[in-house]
C-alpha positions in Angstrom: -13.9 37.9 41.7 -13.2 37.0 38.1 -15.0 39.3 35.5 -17.5 37.5 33.4 -16.6 37.0 29.7 -19.6 38.8 28.4 -18.5 41.9 30.5 -15.0 41.7 29.1 -16.2 41.4 25.5 -18.5 44.5 26.0 -15.7 46.7 27.6 -12.5 45.6 25.6 -11.4 45.6 22.1 -11.1 42.4 20.1 -7.3 42.3 20.7 -7.7 42.9 24.4 -10.4 40.3 24.6 -8.3 37.7 23.0 -5.5 38.6 25.5 -7.9 38.0 28.5 -9.2 34.8 26.9 -5.7 33.4 26.7 -5.3 34.1 30.5 -8.4 31.8 31.3 -8.4 28.0 31.8 -8.5 26.1 28.4 -5.8 28.2 26.7 -3.5 29.2 29.4 -2.2 25.6 29.8 -1.2 25.5 26.1 1.0 28.5 26.0 4.8 28.3 25.9 7.0 30.2 28.1 7.9 32.8 25.4 4.3 33.5 24.8 3.5 33.8 28.5 6.3 36.2 29.0 5.0 38.4 26.1 1.4 38.3 27.3 2.2 39.0 31.0 4.2 42.1 29.8 1.3 43.4 27.8 -1.3 42.7 30.4 0.9 44.7 32.9 1.2 47.5 30.6 -2.6 47.7 30.0 -3.4 47.5 33.7 -1.0 50.3 34.4 -2.6 52.4 31.7 -6.1 52.0 33.1 -4.8 52.7 36.6 -3.3 56.0 35.7 -6.3 56.8 33.6 -8.5 56.2 36.7 -6.2 58.4 38.8 -6.6 61.3 36.2 -10.3 60.9 36.1 -10.4 61.2 40.0 -8.4 64.3 39.9 -10.7 66.0 37.4 -13.7 65.0 39.3 -12.2 66.2 42.6 -11.6 69.6 41.2 -15.1 69.8 39.7 -17.2 68.3 42.5 -15.1 68.3 45.6 -14.5 64.5 45.8 -12.9 62.2 43.4 -14.1 58.6 42.4 -12.9 56.1 39.7 -15.1 55.6 36.7 -16.6 52.2 37.2 -15.5 51.0 33.7 -12.0 52.1 34.2 -11.8 50.3 37.4 -13.3 47.2 35.9 -10.8 47.2 32.9 -7.9 47.7 35.4 -9.1 44.7 37.3 -9.5 42.6 34.2 -5.8 43.1 33.0 -4.6 42.8 36.4 -6.0 39.5 36.8 -4.7 38.4 33.3 -1.2 39.6 34.4 -1.6 37.4 37.6 -2.6 34.4 35.7 0.2 34.7 33.2 2.7 35.1 36.0 1.5 32.2 37.9 1.6 29.9 34.9 5.1 31.1 33.9 6.4 30.3 37.5 4.8 26.8 37.4 6.6 26.1 34.2 9.8 27.4 35.7 9.4 25.1 38.7 9.3 21.9 36.7 5.9 22.0 35.2 5.5 21.7 31.4 2.9 23.2 29.1 1.2 21.1 26.6 2.7 23.2 23.6 6.3 23.2 25.2 6.2 19.3 25.8 4.8 18.4 22.3 7.8 18.9 20.0 7.5 18.1 16.2 9.5 15.0 15.2 12.5 15.6 13.0 12.8 13.9 9.6 15.3 11.4 11.0 12.9 10.4 13.7 10.0 10.0 11.1 12.3 7.9 8.9 13.4 5.7 11.7 9.8 5.2 12.9 8.7 4.5 9.2 11.5 1.8 8.7 10.6 0.1 12.0 7.0 -0.1 11.0 7.8 -1.5 7.5 10.2 -4.0 9.2 7.5 -5.2 11.6 5.0 -5.6 8.7 7.5 -7.6 6.6 8.3 -9.9 9.7 4.6 -10.5 10.1 4.1 -11.4 6.4 7.1 -13.8 6.5 5.6 -15.5 9.6 2.3 -16.0 7.9 4.1 -17.3 4.7 6.0 -19.8 6.9 2.8 -21.0 8.5 1.2 -21.6 5.2 4.2 -23.4 3.8 4.3 -25.7 6.9 0.5 -26.5 6.5 1.0 -27.7 2.9 2.7 -31.1 3.6 -0.1 -31.9 6.3 -2.8 -31.4 3.8 -1.0 -33.4 1.2 -0.6 -36.3 3.7 -4.3 -36.1 4.8 -5.5 -36.5 1.3 -6.0 -40.1 0.0 -3.6 -41.3 -2.7 -5.4 -41.3 -6.2 -6.5 -44.6 -7.5 -4.7 -45.6 -10.7 -6.7 -45.5 -13.8 -7.3 -49.0 -15.5 -5.1 -49.7 -18.3 -6.6 -49.9 -21.7 -7.0 -53.3 -23.2 -4.6 -54.4 -25.9 -5.8 -53.8 -29.4 -6.3 -57.3 -31.2 -3.7 -58.0 -33.7 -4.7 -57.5 -37.4 -6.0 -60.7 -39.0 -5.0 -59.6 -42.4 -1.3 -60.0 -41.9 -1.4 -63.2 -43.9 -3.3 -61.9 -46.7 -1.1 -58.7 -46.9 1.9 -60.9 -47.3 0.2 -62.9 -50.2 -1.0 -59.6 -51.9 1.2 -58.1 -54.6 3.2 -54.9 -53.7 1.0 -52.8 -56.0 -2.2 -53.3 -54.0 -0.3 -52.4 -50.7 0.3 -48.8 -51.7 -3.2 -47.5 -51.6 -3.5 -49.0 -47.9 -0.3 -47.0 -46.8 -1.7 -43.8 -48.4 -5.1 -44.4 -46.6 -3.1 -44.8 -43.3 -1.2 -41.7 -43.9 -4.4 -39.7 -44.4 -6.1 -41.1 -41.4 -3.2 -40.2 -38.9 -3.4 -36.5 -38.3 0.0 -34.6 -38.7 1.8 -33.7 -35.5 1.7 -29.9 -34.7 5.0 -28.2 -35.0 6.8 -27.2 -31.8 6.5 -23.5 -31.2 9.7 -21.8 -30.4 10.1 -18.9 -28.1 9.0 -15.5 -29.5 11.9 -13.6 -31.0 12.4 -9.8 -30.6 14.2 -8.1 -33.4 17.2 -5.8 -32.7 15.3 -2.6 -33.6 12.6 -3.3 -31.1 15.2 -4.0 -28.4 16.8 -0.6 -29.1 13.4 1.2 -29.1 12.7 -0.4 -25.6 16.1 0.6 -24.3 15.8 4.2 -25.7 12.2 4.5 -24.2 13.6 3.3 -20.8 16.5 5.9 -20.9 13.9 8.7 -21.7 11.8 7.7 -18.7 14.6 7.5 -16.3 15.7 10.9 -17.5 12.3 12.4 -17.1 12.0 11.1 -13.7 15.4 12.6 -12.6 14.4 16.1 -13.7 17.2 16.6 -16.1 17.1 17.8 -19.8 20.1 15.8 -21.0 22.3 12.9 -20.1 25.6 14.9 -20.9 27.4 16.0 -17.8 28.4 19.7 -17.5 32.1 19.1 -17.9 31.5 17.1 -21.1 29.4 19.9 -22.6 32.0 22.5 -21.5 34.8 20.6 -23.1 32.8 20.2 -26.5 32.2 24.1 -26.3 35.9 24.9 -25.6 37.0 22.5 -28.5 34.6 24.1 -30.9 35.8 27.7 -29.8 39.3 26.7 -30.6 38.4 25.6 -34.0 36.5 28.5 -34.8 39.6 30.7 -33.7 41.8 28.9 -36.0 39.5 29.4 -39.1 
């Protein structure tokens, strides 16, 4: 008969209680073979301890009263750890015969496996996005065909020819100059073409310098000089100092 958990907690220390709790259902299946071996050895050691203590108590009582009996608590503790040892041994045998515990079967994924899985997931996402893009591109011509062709706008009527052509030819040249001036004022000047914005050489150098500093900061280095280059410069300076 299995001892109740409340009785185990009342008789055992916190360490012993945790050991007994690990031998019960719910935690026993999650233990690996190494932990099972360690707990089985500890449970057997405690069971033998309380068995020997019960025998000593029986001898003392037999000398004092003429008959020897185990202390009830000592017997209960021996039974508790004996049952725990039996449970650990049985679970260890089940794993050895082909059974697997939850902790032993669940192995953490290596970095290589995680990277492979991540790349496969990203490839699947990109494939799905490309399929959606192809579907949208295929629907564009259909929509264009289904839409009616736009009706052409009516052409503006031709402006009537000026009637004063004859009078302009008969008028002297001095009077034609003010009309040309008024026509030049009436027509607005065409806007000048805007060229592409130009960037000065100084600004380009500043941008390149900032980009190099940013890359250097991200890499964690303090300088762009390689170690052999700095060492060569130091050796050269040392030779110059020795000559002087």
